[in-house]
N, CA and C atoms as an extended XYZ file, in Angstrom:
360
Properties=species:S:1:pos:R:3:atomname:S:1:resname:S:1:resid:I:1 pbc="F F F"
N        -9.108      -17.203       24.829 N   MET     1
C        -9.474      -16.545       26.049 CA  MET     1
C        -8.426      -15.465       26.346 C   MET     1
N        -8.852      -14.246       26.635 N   PRO     2
C        -7.868      -13.196       26.917 CA  PRO     2
C        -7.106      -13.485       28.215 C   PRO     2
N        -5.860      -13.124       28.232 N   GLU     3
C        -5.014      -13.299       29.409 CA  GLU     3
C        -5.014      -12.010       30.218 C   GLU     3
N        -4.793      -12.105       31.530 N   PRO     4
C        -4.704      -10.883       32.338 CA  PRO     4
C        -3.625       -9.951       31.787 C   PRO     4
N        -3.958       -8.673       31.714 N   GLY     5
C        -3.019       -7.674       31.196 CA  GLY     5
C        -3.130       -7.432       29.712 C   GLY     5
N        -3.967       -8.225       29.008 N   THR     6
C        -4.090       -8.051       27.558 CA  THR     6
C        -5.313       -7.240       27.156 C   THR     6
N        -6.150       -6.887       28.135 N   VAL     7
C        -7.374       -6.138       27.839 CA  VAL     7
C        -7.216       -4.716       28.348 C   VAL     7
N        -7.543       -3.762       27.482 N   THR     8
C        -7.472       -2.356       27.847 CA  THR     8
C        -8.847       -1.750       27.704 C   THR     8
N        -9.368       -1.043       28.661 N   PRO     9
C        -8.848       -0.862       30.020 CA  PRO     9
C        -8.982       -2.143       30.834 C   PRO     9
N        -8.153       -2.243       31.860 N   GLU    10
C        -8.084       -3.477       32.653 CA  GLU    10
C        -9.400       -3.846       33.316 C   GLU    10
N       -10.222       -2.850       33.645 N   ASP    11
C       -11.476       -3.169       34.327 CA  ASP    11
C       -12.484       -3.851       33.399 C   ASP    11
N       -12.170       -3.964       32.123 N   CYS    12
C       -13.032       -4.672       31.156 CA  CYS    12
C       -12.627       -6.131       30.979 C   CYS    12
N       -11.593       -6.565       31.713 N   TYR    13
C       -11.082       -7.920       31.561 CA  TYR    13
C       -12.160       -8.973       31.802 C   TYR    13
N       -12.922       -8.831       32.876 N   THR    14
C       -13.964       -9.814       33.197 CA  THR    14
C       -15.002       -9.873       32.082 C   THR    14
N       -15.404       -8.711       31.578 N   ASP    15
C       -16.367       -8.684       30.471 CA  ASP    15
C       -15.792       -9.352       29.223 C   ASP    15
N       -14.521       -9.112       28.946 N   ALA    16
C       -13.880       -9.710       27.773 CA  ALA    16
C       -13.829      -11.228       27.900 C   ALA    16
N       -13.530      -11.741       29.091 N   ARG    17
C       -13.510      -13.194       29.311 CA  ARG    17
C       -14.901      -13.790       29.125 C   ARG    17
N       -15.913      -13.115       29.671 N   GLU    18
C       -17.286      -13.608       29.543 CA  GLU    18
C       -17.729      -13.612       28.086 C   GLU    18
N       -17.355      -12.553       27.355 N   GLN    19
C       -17.723      -12.477       25.939 CA  GLN    19
C       -17.013      -13.578       25.140 C   GLN    19
N       -15.739      -13.800       25.425 N   ALA    20
C       -14.997      -14.853       24.725 CA  ALA    20
C       -15.590      -16.227       25.022 C   ALA    20
N       -15.974      -16.453       26.267 N   GLU    21
C       -16.575      -17.735       26.627 CA  GLU    21
C       -17.928      -17.921       25.941 C   GLU    21
N       -18.722      -16.845       25.868 N   ALA    22
C       -20.020      -16.924       25.187 CA  ALA    22
C       -19.828      -17.204       23.696 C   ALA    22
N       -18.833      -16.561       23.076 N   GLN    23
C       -18.564      -16.795       21.653 CA  GLN    23
C       -18.101      -18.232       21.426 C   GLN    23
N       -17.272      -18.736       22.322 N   ARG    24
C       -16.774      -20.105       22.204 CA  ARG    24
C       -17.937      -21.099       22.313 C   ARG    24
N       -18.810      -20.867       23.284 N   THR    25
C       -19.969      -21.744       23.476 CA  THR    25
C       -20.890      -21.692       22.266 C   THR    25
N       -21.140      -20.489       21.762 N   GLN    26
C       -22.016      -20.350       20.593 CA  GLN    26
C       -21.404      -21.047       19.378 C   GLN    26
N       -20.105      -20.890       19.179 N   TYR    27
C       -19.427      -21.547       18.063 CA  TYR    27
C       -19.577      -23.065       18.171 C   TYR    27
N       -19.338      -23.599       19.369 N   ALA    28
C       -19.453      -25.048       19.569 CA  ALA    28
C       -20.882      -25.521       19.334 C   ALA    28
N       -21.850      -24.753       19.838 N   ASP    29
C       -23.253      -25.119       19.637 CA  ASP    29
C       -23.630      -25.094       18.156 C   ASP    29
N       -23.190      -24.058       17.459 N   ASN    30
C       -23.484      -23.955       16.020 CA  ASN    30
C       -22.843      -25.099       15.243 C   ASN    30
N       -21.616      -25.425       15.601 N   LEU    31
C       -20.911      -26.515       14.928 CA  LEU    31
C       -21.624      -27.844       15.174 C   LEU    31
N       -22.043      -28.065       16.408 N   GLU    32
C       -22.755      -29.302       16.729 CA  GLU    32
C       -24.101      -29.375       15.999 C   GLU    32
N       -24.807      -28.245       15.956 N   ALA    33
C       -26.098      -28.219       15.258 CA  ALA    33
C       -25.912      -28.498       13.773 C   ALA    33
N       -24.893      -27.919       13.188 N   ALA    34
C       -24.627      -28.160       11.773 CA  ALA    34
C       -24.273      -29.615       11.531 C   ALA    34
N       -23.501      -30.189       12.436 N   ALA    35
C       -23.121      -31.599       12.295 CA  ALA    35
C       -24.342      -32.504       12.400 C   ALA    35
N       -25.233      -32.194       13.329 N   LEU    36
C       -26.436      -33.017       13.480 CA  LEU    36
C       -27.360      -32.864       12.280 C   LEU    36
N       -27.451      -31.652       11.754 N   ALA    37
C       -28.342      -31.402       10.618 CA  ALA    37
C       -27.836      -32.054        9.341 C   ALA    37
N       -26.545      -32.179        9.201 N   THR    38
C       -25.983      -32.710        7.964 CA  THR    38
C       -25.354      -34.089        8.133 C   THR    38
N       -25.287      -34.565        9.355 N   GLU    39
C       -24.657      -35.841        9.668 CA  GLU    39
C       -23.189      -35.867        9.259 C   GLU    39
N       -22.551      -34.699        9.312 N   GLU    40
C       -21.125      -34.609        8.999 CA  GLU    40
C       -20.321      -34.504       10.280 C   GLU    40
N       -19.070      -34.820       10.183 N   ASP    41
C       -18.163      -34.757       11.321 CA  ASP    41
C       -17.897      -33.299       11.683 C   ASP    41
N       -18.080      -32.909       12.964 N   PRO    42
C       -17.867      -31.520       13.359 CA  PRO    42
C       -16.442      -31.030       13.107 C   PRO    42
N       -15.465      -31.902       13.255 N   LEU    43
C       -14.090      -31.504       13.002 CA  LEU    43
C       -13.889      -31.175       11.527 C   LEU    43
N       -14.436      -31.994       10.666 N   ILE    44
C       -14.324      -31.744        9.224 CA  ILE    44
C       -15.023      -30.435        8.871 C   ILE    44
N       -16.199      -30.209        9.454 N   LEU    45
C       -16.896      -28.939        9.208 CA  LEU    45
C       -16.065      -27.752        9.665 C   LEU    45
N       -15.444      -27.872       10.840 N   ALA    46
C       -14.612      -26.783       11.357 CA  ALA    46
C       -13.412      -26.528       10.450 C   ALA    46
N       -12.803      -27.593        9.973 N   LEU    47
C       -11.660      -27.439        9.063 CA  LEU    47
C       -12.078      -26.792        7.745 C   LEU    47
N       -13.215      -27.208        7.216 N   GLU    48
C       -13.706      -26.603        5.970 CA  GLU    48
C       -14.002      -25.116        6.154 C   GLU    48
N       -14.591      -24.791        7.292 N   GLN    49
C       -14.888      -23.386        7.577 CA  GLN    49
C       -13.592      -22.577        7.728 C   GLN    49
N       -12.626      -23.118        8.442 N   ALA    50
C       -11.342      -22.431        8.614 CA  ALA    50
C       -10.644      -22.248        7.270 C   ALA    50
N       -10.697      -23.259        6.412 N   ARG    51
C       -10.085      -23.142        5.087 CA  ARG    51
C       -10.758      -22.040        4.272 C   ARG    51
N       -12.092      -21.975        4.316 N   ALA    52
C       -12.821      -20.932        3.581 CA  ALA    52
C       -12.450      -19.548        4.100 C   ALA    52
N       -12.311      -19.415        5.412 N   GLN    53
C       -11.914      -18.129        5.988 CA  GLN    53
C       -10.494      -17.760        5.562 C   GLN    53
N        -9.622      -18.750        5.534 N   LYS    54
C        -8.234      -18.514        5.112 CA  LYS    54
C        -8.180      -18.086        3.643 C   LYS    54
N        -8.953      -18.759        2.800 N   GLU    55
C        -8.986      -18.407        1.378 CA  GLU    55
C        -9.505      -16.989        1.179 C   GLU    55
N       -10.519      -16.596        1.948 N   GLU    56
C       -11.055      -15.237        1.849 CA  GLU    56
C       -10.021      -14.221        2.328 C   GLU    56
N        -9.311      -14.531        3.394 N   ALA    57
C        -8.258      -13.631        3.877 CA  ALA    57
C        -7.152      -13.494        2.835 C   ALA    57
N        -6.757      -14.597        2.210 N   ASP    58
C        -5.736      -14.555        1.159 CA  ASP    58
C        -6.202      -13.707       -0.030 C   ASP    58
N        -7.476      -13.837       -0.390 N   ARG    59
C        -8.023      -13.040       -1.486 CA  ARG    59
C        -7.970      -11.543       -1.149 C   ARG    59
N        -8.342      -11.192        0.078 N   ARG    60
C        -8.299       -9.783        0.500 CA  ARG    60
C        -6.873       -9.257        0.496 C   ARG    60
N        -5.922      -10.081        0.935 N   ILE    61
C        -4.521       -9.671        0.936 CA  ILE    61
C        -4.052       -9.405       -0.484 C   ILE    61
N        -4.409      -10.273       -1.426 N   ARG    62
C        -4.004      -10.062       -2.825 CA  ARG    62
C        -4.584       -8.763       -3.376 C   ARG    62
N        -5.838       -8.461       -3.046 N   LEU    63
C        -6.448       -7.206       -3.499 CA  LEU    63
C        -5.764       -6.009       -2.857 C   LEU    63
N        -5.406       -6.120       -1.599 N   LEU    64
C        -4.687       -5.025       -0.935 CA  LEU    64
C        -3.310       -4.819       -1.547 C   LEU    64
N        -2.633       -5.902       -1.905 N   PHE    65
C        -1.347       -5.782       -2.595 CA  PHE    65
C        -1.520       -5.042       -3.919 C   PHE    65
N        -2.519       -5.446       -4.689 N   ALA    66
C        -2.761       -4.793       -5.981 CA  ALA    66
C        -3.032       -3.311       -5.790 C   ALA    66
N        -3.854       -2.978       -4.813 N   TYR    67
C        -4.151       -1.571       -4.540 CA  TYR    67
C        -2.878       -0.820       -4.142 C   TYR    67
N        -2.130       -1.379       -3.208 N   ALA    68
C        -0.930       -0.704       -2.694 CA  ALA    68
C         0.127       -0.508       -3.767 C   ALA    68
N         0.285       -1.479       -4.635 N   ARG    69
C         1.367       -1.413       -5.620 CA  ARG    69
C         0.962       -0.780       -6.943 C   ARG    69
N        -0.316       -0.795       -7.277 N   GLU    70
C        -0.724       -0.356       -8.604 CA  GLU    70
C        -1.597        0.905       -8.620 C   GLU    70
N        -2.193        1.280       -7.490 N   PHE    71
C        -3.167        2.368       -7.506 CA  PHE    71
C        -2.805        3.527       -6.583 C   PHE    71
N        -1.609        3.538       -6.058 N   GLN    72
C        -1.195        4.599       -5.156 CA  GLN    72
C        -0.255        5.580       -5.867 C   GLN    72
N        -0.775        6.710       -6.356 N   PRO    73
C         0.080        7.625       -7.106 CA  PRO    73
C         1.089        8.340       -6.239 C   PRO    73
N         0.718        8.730       -5.036 N   VAL    74
C         1.597        9.531       -4.201 CA  VAL    74
C         2.613        8.659       -3.477 C   VAL    74
N         2.164        7.532       -3.008 N   ARG    75
C         3.013        6.682       -2.179 CA  ARG    75
C         2.957        5.246       -2.639 C   ARG    75
N         3.933        4.826       -3.352 N   ARG    76
C         4.026        3.405       -3.682 CA  ARG    76
C         4.566        2.714       -2.444 C   ARG    76
N         3.821        1.766       -1.957 N   TYR    77
C         4.246        1.078       -0.748 CA  TYR    77
C         5.454        0.204       -1.038 C   TYR    77
N         6.480        0.283       -0.204 N   PRO    78
C         7.660       -0.564       -0.421 CA  PRO    78
C         7.314       -2.039       -0.238 C   PRO    78
N         7.897       -2.854       -1.076 N   LEU    79
C         7.652       -4.298       -0.987 CA  LEU    79
C         7.997       -4.830        0.400 C   LEU    79
N         9.059       -4.324        0.967 N   ARG    80
C         9.489       -4.801        2.282 CA  ARG    80
C         8.435       -4.538        3.356 C   ARG    80
N         7.830       -3.355        3.323 N   ALA    81
C         6.790       -3.012        4.304 CA  ALA    81
C         5.560       -3.892        4.114 C   ALA    81
N         5.172       -4.119        2.865 N   LEU    82
C         4.013       -4.975        2.594 CA  LEU    82
C         4.284       -6.417        3.020 C   LEU    82
N         5.501       -6.883        2.757 N   ALA    83
C         5.865       -8.250        3.141 CA  ALA    83
C         5.829       -8.410        4.655 C   ALA    83
N         6.399       -7.448        5.350 N   GLN    84
C         6.431       -7.538        6.812 CA  GLN    84
C         5.019       -7.503        7.400 C   GLN    84
N         4.176       -6.623        6.892 N   ALA    85
C         2.814       -6.481        7.422 CA  ALA    85
C         1.952       -7.708        7.137 C   ALA    85
N         2.206       -8.386        6.031 N   SER    86
C         1.345       -9.496        5.612 CA  SER    86
C         1.877      -10.875        5.977 C   SER    86
N         3.153      -10.952        6.331 N   GLY    87
C         3.749      -12.259        6.594 CA  GLY    87
C         4.243      -12.947        5.335 C   GLY    87
N         4.202      -12.249        4.215 N   TYR    88
C         4.717      -12.774        2.950 CA  TYR    88
C         6.197      -12.414        2.832 C   TYR    88
N         6.877      -13.048        1.889 N   THR    89
C         8.219      -12.615        1.530 CA  THR    89
C         8.085      -11.487        0.513 C   THR    89
N         9.172      -10.780        0.260 N   VAL    90
C         9.143       -9.713       -0.743 CA  VAL    90
C         8.772      -10.289       -2.102 C   VAL    90
N         9.370      -11.403       -2.465 N   SER    91
C         9.028      -12.004       -3.757 CA  SER    91
C         7.595      -12.529       -3.744 C   SER    91
N         7.120      -12.975       -2.578 N   GLY    92
C         5.747      -13.434       -2.473 CA  GLY    92
C         4.747      -12.315       -2.727 C   GLY    92
N         5.076      -11.101       -2.286 N   VAL    93
C         4.197       -9.950       -2.537 CA  VAL    93
C         4.086       -9.704       -4.034 C   VAL    93
N         5.207       -9.736       -4.727 N   THR    94
C         5.198       -9.417       -6.158 CA  THR    94
C         4.480      -10.470       -6.989 C   THR    94
N         4.450      -11.708       -6.510 N   THR    95
C         3.797      -12.770       -7.285 CA  THR    95
C         2.397      -13.114       -6.776 C   THR    95
N         1.971      -12.522       -5.660 N   ALA    96
C         0.686      -12.879       -5.054 CA  ALA    96
C        -0.505      -12.344       -5.830 C   ALA    96
N        -0.321      -11.244       -6.515 N   TYR    97
C        -1.441      -10.655       -7.249 CA  TYR    97
C        -1.063      -10.517       -8.719 C   TYR    97
N        -2.091      -10.390       -9.537 N   GLY    98
C        -1.857      -10.264      -10.965 CA  GLY    98
C        -2.995       -9.516      -11.624 C   GLY    98
N        -3.167       -9.748      -12.894 N   THR    99
C        -4.186       -9.054      -13.683 CA  THR    99
C        -5.597       -9.201      -13.115 C   THR    99
N        -6.009      -10.388      -12.660 N   PRO   100
C        -7.379      -10.483      -12.121 CA  PRO   100
C        -7.609       -9.560      -10.916 C   PRO   100
N        -6.636       -9.498      -10.020 N   GLU   101
C        -6.781       -8.640       -8.848 CA  GLU   101
C        -6.728       -7.165       -9.237 C   GLU   101
N        -5.839       -6.815      -10.143 N   ILE   102
C        -5.747       -5.420      -10.602 CA  ILE   102
C        -7.049       -4.995      -11.265 C   ILE   102
N        -7.598       -5.860      -12.088 N   THR   103
C        -8.865       -5.562      -12.770 CA  THR   103
C       -10.002       -5.369      -11.772 C   THR   103
N       -10.071       -6.232      -10.761 N   LEU   104
C       -11.128       -6.108       -9.763 CA  LEU   104
C       -10.993       -4.807       -8.971 C   LEU   104
N        -9.783       -4.470       -8.553 N   VAL   105
C        -9.572       -3.207       -7.834 CA  VAL   105
C        -9.921       -2.028       -8.742 C   VAL   105
N        -9.538       -2.110      -10.003 N   GLN   106
C        -9.849       -1.046      -10.965 CA  GLN   106
C       -11.358       -0.845      -11.062 C   GLN   106
N       -12.116       -1.924      -11.141 N   ARG   107
C       -13.587       -1.811      -11.204 CA  ARG   107
C       -14.157       -1.224       -9.923 C   ARG   107
N       -13.589       -1.613       -8.792 N   GLN   108
C       -14.089       -1.111       -7.511 CA  GLN   108
C       -13.772        0.371       -7.318 C   GLN   108
N       -12.625        0.809       -7.811 N   LEU   109
C       -12.212        2.209       -7.644 CA  LEU   109
C       -12.714        3.113       -8.763 C   LEU   109
N       -13.111        2.518       -9.870 N   HIS   110
C       -13.531        3.278      -11.054 CA  HIS   110
C       -12.402        4.167      -11.567 C   HIS   110
N       -11.184        3.629      -11.534 N   ARG   111
C       -10.041        4.339      -12.110 CA  ARG   111
C        -8.943        3.354      -12.492 C   ARG   111
N        -8.077        3.806      -13.354 N   SER   112
C        -7.015        2.948      -13.861 CA  SER   112
C        -5.820        2.934      -12.917 C   SER   112
N        -5.004        1.901      -13.024 N   PRO   113
C        -3.773        1.879      -12.227 CA  PRO   113
C        -2.881        3.059      -12.587 C   PRO   113
N        -2.041        3.451      -11.667 N   VAL   114
C        -1.088        4.529      -11.892 CA  VAL   114
C         0.056        3.970      -12.736 C   VAL   114
N         0.415        4.656      -13.838 N   PRO   115
C         1.534        4.149      -14.649 CA  PRO   115
C         2.820        4.128      -13.836 C   PRO   115
N         3.586        3.105      -14.031 N   ARG   116
C         4.886        3.001      -13.337 CA  ARG   116
C         5.899        3.889      -14.028 C   ARG   116
N         6.802        4.440      -13.240 N   LYS   117
C         7.848        5.306      -13.796 CA  LYS   117
C         8.789        4.538      -14.704 C   LYS   117
N         8.990        3.250      -14.396 N   ASP   118
C         9.913        2.433      -15.195 CA  ASP   118
C         9.241        1.776      -16.399 C   ASP   118
N         7.937        2.036      -16.585 N   ALA   119
C         7.227        1.445      -17.730 CA  ALA   119
C         7.637        2.155      -19.018 C   ALA   119
N         7.703        1.423      -20.149 N   PRO   120
C         8.118        2.045      -21.415 CA  PRO   120
C         7.087        3.032      -21.927 C   PRO   120
């Protein structure tokens, strides 16, 4: 739920609260309907859904790392900036992506990675 002072412009605060409440109600209703339809525990369903969303976010982050580090000819993004923006450590950025992510980005961009200056 948005807190007072967090919505810009301020006169939209009431609308933002109403929208958040409607989304919360819809989420709860959908979760309950899914639980009734499958006879599964709503908490377990919510956890599974949250895990799937987290895995998808992690996958997108790895692809963004590959793009930033391997496909940017003009501006190679500093590891420190990527780590800070993503919540990873610097070493975590370097190990988070690999050949599968580079290959997927390459297919999506229809171009090869930029050769590194330090490559032989």
